[in-house]
N, C-alpha and C positions, 0 to 999 in steps of 0.2 A: 504494500500500500504506500501511497505517496503522502508525505507530510503536507498539511495545509498551511499556507503562509499567513492566512488571516487569523488574527487572535480570536475573533468571534467564531470562526469555523473550528478552530482548535478546541475552544471551550465547549462547543456544542457536540463535538465528536468524542469527547473523552469517555463518556459512559459506554457508547456503542463500541468504541475501539477496544476498550478493555474486555468487554463482553465477547467481542468477536475473536480476540486472541485466545481466550480460554475456551470459547465455543468451538474453535477450529480443532483444538487439542482433543476436546471431548468427542467431536465427530470422528476424528481419525481413530481414536481408541474404540469407539462404538463400531466403526466399520470393520476394524480388525477383529474385534470380538465376534461380529456377525459371520466372519469367514471361518471361524473355528467349527470343527465338526467332531462328533462323538467317535470314539474308537470303533472300528468295524463298519462305519458308514462310508460308502464310496464317495470319492471326490466328485464335485459337480463338474460339468463341462466348462472348460476354460474358453471364454470368448476372447477374441483379439482385443486387448485393452485400447488399441488405437482406432477401433471401429467407431464411426460416427453414428450418432443416434438419428434415426429417420422415421417418419411416419408414412406408411403406405397409404395411398389414396383409394377412394372407392371408385373413381372414374379416371379415364385417361386425361381428361381436361384439367384435373387437379394433381396429376402425378408429379412427384419430385424427382429430380435427376440423380442418377447414379454415375459418378465420374469414373473414367477409365483408371484402373489400378486401385480403386477405392474399396474399402470394406465397411459394412454398415450393420447396425443392430436395430431390430424391430421385434415385434411379437404379433402373433396371429391367433385369433379366437377360433373356437370350433365353428366350422361352416364359413369361415371368413375368406374374403378375397382381397388381396392387396395389389395395387398397381404402382409401378415406378417407370420412369422415362429414361431412355438412352438417346443420345444424339450421335448417330453413326455416319461415317463417311462411306464411300462406295468402293473402298479398297481393302480394309482390314476385316478379319474375322473377329467376332465378339462373343464372349462367353460370360454367362452370369450363373452363379451357383447359389443355392439356398440350403443352409443347414438348419433343420428344425430340431429343437431340443425340448422334449417334454420334461416336466419336473420329475425328480427321482422317485417320489412317492405316489405318483399318479397311476391311474389304471388306463391301459391302452387295449385296443381290440384289433382283430384281424383286418378290418376295413379301414383303419386309421391310416391316412396317407397325406403326403405333401406333393403338390404338383406345381411345376414351374414351366411357364411358356414364354417364348419371345415372339412378339407379334409386330407386324408392320403397321403403317398408318391406315391400311385398308381392313385391318382386323384379321388378317390371315396369319396362321402360325408359321413362323420360320422353322421352329422346332419346339418340342415339348418332351418332358420326361417326368416321371414320378417315382417316389419311394414310399413303400408302405411296410407295415410290420408283418403281415401275412400270418399264416397259421403256425409257423415254426418259431417266431421271435416276438411273442406277445408280451413284452416287458419294456419299460421305458429305456430307450437308447436313442442317440442322435440319428436322424435320417438326413441324407444328403442327395441332392439331384441337381442337374444343370440343364440349361437350354442355350442355344447358340444361333448366330446368324453367320453363314458361310458365303463367301463370294465364290461362285462356281461358274465355270464356263458352260454356257447353254441354259443356265437357270433363268427363269422369267420373273420370279418374285423375290422379295427381300434382298434385292441387289442395289437398290438406289440409296443415295445419301438422304438423311432426314431423321425425323423422330421415329423411334421404335419404343415398344412398351413391354416391360417385364410384368407378368401376371403370376402371382403366387396364390395358390388355393389350398385350403385345408378341408378335407372331408373325413368323416368318421362315423362311428356308431353311437347310439344313445347310451351304451353301457360304459363308455369312456368318461374319464374325469373331465368336466367342462371347464378346464383351466386353459389360459393362453399358453402357447408354446413360444419359447424364445427363438428368434431367427438371426442367423449370421449370413449376410448377403455379400457376395464379392463379384466384382466386374473386372475382367481382364481381356486384353486384346492380343491377337496374334498377327504379326505383320504380314503384308502381302509378299508374294515371291517376285523377284526381279525378272525372272524368266519363266515361261510356262513349265509347270511341274507335272508330275505323273497324274493321270486321270482315271486310273483303274486300280482296284485292290490287288495286293500280291496274290499270286496263284498258289504258292505253297511256302511252308516254313517248317523248321525243325520242331517237332512236338514231343520229343522224348524228354522226360524229366532227368536232370543231371544226378550224378551220385551225390549222396549227402556230403556236405562240407566237413572236413576233418577238423581236429583241434578240440580243445576243451570248451565247454559252454561258458559264456560270459554273461554276467548279470547286466541287465539294462532296463531300468524302470520306464514304463510308458508314460506319455503325456495324457492329458484328458481332453484334448481337442486338436483341431488342425493347427492351431496357432502354436501350441507347445509340444507338438509331436516329437518324440525322441528319435534320433537318427539311428538307422541300422545299415550295416553292410553285409557282405557275405559271411555266413557263419551261423552258429547256434547260440541263441540268446535266451536267458531265463529272467523271469519276473514273477511278481505276486499280483493276483487280481482278487478284488473283493466281490462277493455276490452283489449284483446290481450295477457294477462298474463297467465302463467302456474305456479301453486304453488305445492310444493312437501312437503309431510309429510312421516314419517316413524313410524311403529308400531312394537314392539317386539312380535313375535309369536313363542312359544316354541313347542317342540314335543308334539303331542296329542292335541294341541289347534286349535280352529277355529277362523277365523277372519270374522267379518261382518262389512260392511261400507255402509253408505248412505250419500248423499250430497244434500243440498238445496241451490238453488239460489234465493235470495230475490227479491222482486218486485222493479221496477224502481222508484226512487224518483222523477225524472223529468217527465213531461208529454211527451209522444211520441206516435208514431203510427207505425204500420207495423208488420212484422213477420220475425224472424230470424231462419232459420232451422240450425240444428247443432250448436246451440248457446253455449252449455255447455257440457263438457265431463269429465268423471272420469275413471282412469285406475289404476290397481293394478299390481305391479311387485314384484317378489320374491327376495331373497337376492343376487342372481346372476344377477339381472336386467332382468330376463326373464318375458315377459308379461304373467300374470295369467288370468286377466279378465278385461273387460270394462263395465261400466254402460251404459245404453241406452243414446245415445246422444240426448240432449233435444232441442226442439224448444222453442222459447221465444217470448212472445207478451207483455212483460212488467209486467206480473203477476208472482208470485212465482212459481217455479218448483222444482221437486225433482227427483233424480235418485238413484239407489242402485245396488250393486253387487249381482249377484246370489249367493245362498248359496254354499260354497266351503267345501271340505272335511277337516278334521283335518290334521295337518301336520304329515306326516308319510313317512318313507324311501321308503316304497313299493308303494307309489303313482306314482312313476316314471314308473312303469310297466303298468299303465293304458292306455287306448286308447283315452280318452276324453281330448281334448285340454283344458288347464286351470287346471283341476283337477290334472293332472300329474305334473304340475309345483309346487304344494304344497308338494314338495319332501324333504325339509329340514327346520330346524328351523333357526331363525335369524330375521333381520330387513326386514319387508315387506314395500314397498313404495307405497304411494298413490299420483297420480298426478291429479290435476283438472285444466282445461283450459277453458278460456272464449273467445268467438269469438269477434274480434275487431268490427264486424258489430253491436254488441249490443250497443256499445258506439255511433256509428253513428246514430242509430235510437232512442235510449232511453236516451241519455245523457252520458257524459264522466265517470260518476261513481265517486268513486269506488262502487261496488255492494256488498251487504251483502252475506256472505257465511257461511253456517252451516254444519259441519261434525258430523255425529253420528257414533261412533266407538265402537265395542264390541269385546272382545276376550274371548271366553268361553272355559271351560274345564280345568282340572288340568294338569300341566306339567308332562310329562312322561320322562323316562330315554332316553338318546340319544343312537343311535346305537353304536355297539362296534367298534368305529373308531380306527385305528392303530396309530393315532396321533391327535394333536390339530385340532379341527373342524374349527377354524378361523371364517370366515364370517357366517358359518352355525351353529351357536350356540347362545344362549341367556344368558347373564349374569344376575344373580338375581337382580342386581341393575338397569338393563335396564327398567324394568317395573315401578319402583319407579320414576326414572328420567323422564320417558315419561309422567307420570301422574302429577308429582309435578312441576318440574321446566321447563320442555319442552325445554331442550337444543337442538340446532340444531345438525345435524350430524357433522358440523364443530366444534362446541363447544365441542362435545364429543371427537373428534379426536385431536384437537390441539388448543383449547380455543377460536375458533370462528371467523367468519367473522367480527363481530362487533368489536372485539379486534383489528383486522387488520385495520379496518376503523379508529378506534379511534387512534391507534398508528400512522397511516398514517397522520391523521389530525395534531397530535403533531409533527410528523416527518418532515413535510414540513419546519416548522420553525427551527427545529433542524438541518436539512441538510443545510439550508441556513447559520445558525450560524457556523456550522462545516466547511462549504465551505470557509467562510470568515476567520475562524480561521486558516485553513490550508494555505490559501493564505498569511496570516500574518506571519506564521511560515516560509514559504518558503522565504518571503522577508527578514526576519531576518537572515535566514541561508545564503542567498546570500550576505548580508552585512558582516556576519562573515567571509565567504569565501573570499570576496574581501579584507577585512582588513588584512587577513592572508597572 
């Protein structure tokens, strides 16, 4: 805050100034206290702290703009529809993703889903995708889907420059908890090519899974969102997962490379009985947060179980022209995200846990040259250092971006005392200033 030079203003501000200083300390302390959780409770989804707050409109005429490279936060009610605006040129490909986050204690049903569409000014869909819980994963976990506008040779719609609209819809069943879901929305662009590129999908690719990576397993705790996803490289990785939790990891996959992933859920330590269907699931998302593939959702009876992704094609620009869902999502290089989720019912029947988790990850093939993009590829590229950091230090996405959630937590822990001291200091300075003004 700035000191006011007017004696009258200084005198009138002395009460509120002191109250604000102490109030700030109290608010920080209260916020940190609110972040605490009881032992055994899963950590909530971590939204990008740099995300801008936005309110989706009910109509296109009132829609607020999503900027290229921007991340946003909103929420959506049951049966709700939210509209946002994009201003696109006639050259770049645009992608918009939506991550829907139900509350951890809510009830979800088979038909609960989130749908995202990208529409032109004529109301036609450029593309649309949805994500839903389905019969095998009826417990609260993040759902992610994306929509896009591609500039394609021979296409007749969604090619012009001008306004476009992102439409996010939530549908569900009456048995679900009628609470809003948090939304994390991201808009990214892919540059055009400087010369005509491929126009057909690859005709064939290696589909045999590689031999398991050797070496001792290494511990790697997962993040709780796309923002703080922990980095993984080739190898076997271990972690602990709480019932009801979702853990996020990210793996660098360059042009021409293939990713293979499998996950093991360990046996229960406590004696228990019963059977949990849809107990454990794994999903893979591409750098634009589009769903690529899901492993078979596992049933659990207290004994160890394993699931794996089906073989996927090497990353190639031309994959986007394929017809098979999942394969065509392997369309660009960058960080690919793994999400693993454990049904809270496992804790009810076999003990609170945590449960042992093992991830086996392999990235095969030598990196190839990137397409002839007209500009920086941004999210759709791999830095040579990414592979080393993923294998060696395992920084989270947060750490790679801005030094990490743990730094924030540590700073906050120190900051509570600091804010209290500063608040008292400001209060003292205001008192001295009042005394000086009074004697003058």
